[in-house]
Every structure is written in C-alpha cells, then in structure tokens.
C-alpha positions in Angstrom: 1.2 44.5 -21.1 2.3 44.8 -17.5 -0.7 47.0 -16.9 -3.0 44.0 -17.1 -2.4 43.2 -13.5 -3.7 46.7 -12.7 -7.1 46.0 -14.3 -7.7 42.4 -13.3 -10.6 43.4 -11.0 -12.2 45.4 -13.9 -11.9 42.4 -16.2 -13.4 40.1 -13.6 -16.3 42.5 -13.1 -17.0 42.5 -16.9 -16.9 38.7 -16.9 -19.2 38.6 -14.0 -21.6 41.0 -15.6 -21.7 38.9 -18.8 -22.2 35.7 -16.9 -24.9 37.2 -14.8 -27.0 38.4 -17.7 -26.6 35.1 -19.5 -27.6 33.0 -16.5 -30.2 33.0 -13.8 -27.6 32.6 -11.1 -28.8 34.6 -8.0 -25.2 34.9 -6.6 -23.9 36.5 -9.8 -26.9 38.9 -9.9 -26.2 39.9 -6.3 -22.5 40.3 -7.1 -23.2 42.6 -10.0 -25.7 44.7 -8.1 -23.4 44.9 -5.1 -20.3 45.8 -7.1 -22.2 48.3 -9.1 -23.5 50.1 -6.0 -20.1 50.0 -4.3 -18.3 51.3 -7.3 -20.9 54.0 -7.9 -20.6 55.1 -4.3 -16.8 55.2 -4.4 -16.7 57.1 -7.7 -19.2 59.7 -6.4 -17.2 60.1 -3.2 -14.0 60.6 -5.1 -15.5 63.1 -7.5 -17.4 65.2 -5.1 -15.1 64.8 -2.1 -12.3 67.2 -2.5 -9.8 65.3 -0.3 -10.2 62.1 -2.2 -9.1 63.4 -5.6 -5.4 63.2 -4.6 -5.9 59.5 -3.7 -7.0 58.9 -7.3 -4.0 60.7 -8.7 -1.7 58.5 -6.6 -3.7 55.3 -7.5 -3.3 55.9 -11.3 -2.6 52.7 -13.2 -0.4 52.2 -16.3 -3.4 50.8 -18.2 -4.3 52.8 -21.3 -7.4 54.9 -21.1 -8.9 53.2 -24.1 -9.0 49.9 -22.2 -10.9 51.3 -19.3 -13.4 52.9 -21.7 -13.7 49.6 -23.5 -14.6 47.8 -20.3 -17.0 50.4 -19.1 -18.7 50.5 -22.5 -18.9 46.8 -22.6 -20.4 46.7 -19.1 -22.9 49.4 -19.9 -23.8 48.0 -23.3 -24.3 44.4 -22.1 -26.5 45.5 -19.2 -28.7 47.8 -21.3 -28.9 45.2 -24.1 -30.2 42.6 -21.6 -32.6 45.2 -20.1 -30.9 45.6 -16.8 -31.9 49.3 -17.0 -30.9 50.4 -13.5 -27.6 48.6 -13.5 -26.8 49.8 -17.0 -27.6 53.4 -16.0 -25.3 52.9 -12.9 -22.5 51.8 -15.1 -23.1 54.7 -17.5 -22.8 57.0 -14.5 -19.7 55.2 -13.3 -18.2 55.6 -16.8 -19.1 59.3 -16.9 -17.7 60.1 -13.5 -14.5 58.2 -14.2 -14.0 60.3 -17.3 -14.7 63.5 -15.5 -12.4 62.5 -12.6 -9.6 61.7 -15.1 -10.1 65.1 -16.8 -9.8 66.9 -13.5 -6.7 65.0 -12.5 -5.1 65.7 -15.9 -5.7 69.4 -15.5 -3.8 69.5 -12.2 
C-alpha cells in the first residue's frame, strides 16, 4: 500500500470532481475545468512529443494499473452522468491517452 502516496493527487482530483458535480461551488468547477485542461495538455504533449516519453518511463509509480483505470473510469463516469459532457469527454481522452502511453512504454 506504499503506492498510495504516488496517487494522492489523482485521488484528490476524483474527490474534487465528485464534490464539483454535487455542489454549485464555482471554485470547484473552475478547479475541475482547469485540472482537466492541464492534464489533457500534458498527456497529449507526452504522447505526441517523442522526447517526453522517456520522462514518463522514469516517472512510473508503483501503483497498480487497475487503480489508475478505476480512478479515470470514476472521473469519466461521474462527469458524464451529471451531464458535464465536455469535461467527461476530456477525461475519456485522458484515460485513453494514458492507456496508449503505458502500452508504448511497456513495449520498449
């Protein structure tokens, strides 16, 4: 369970997403939109930028893959359920790019 410290930001993001869709707090909504955009940008940069793939390989955590998939599925599902269509689509793309990036790293 020492890998939990590696995914604390991901867990906090999921908590923030759930809190944002359940409340009308403008700060939480801005946080969700900002983090979604930032993470989407970084994931795209890593996947399509050849030099950044090695950084991801070095930054690999000891967290099991199923946990990351569970968090991304939760984020995507919650956002889509509460009809945050664009944010949900963003998290779906983040999830897909993360999976493709991991597949590419594993092949090397």
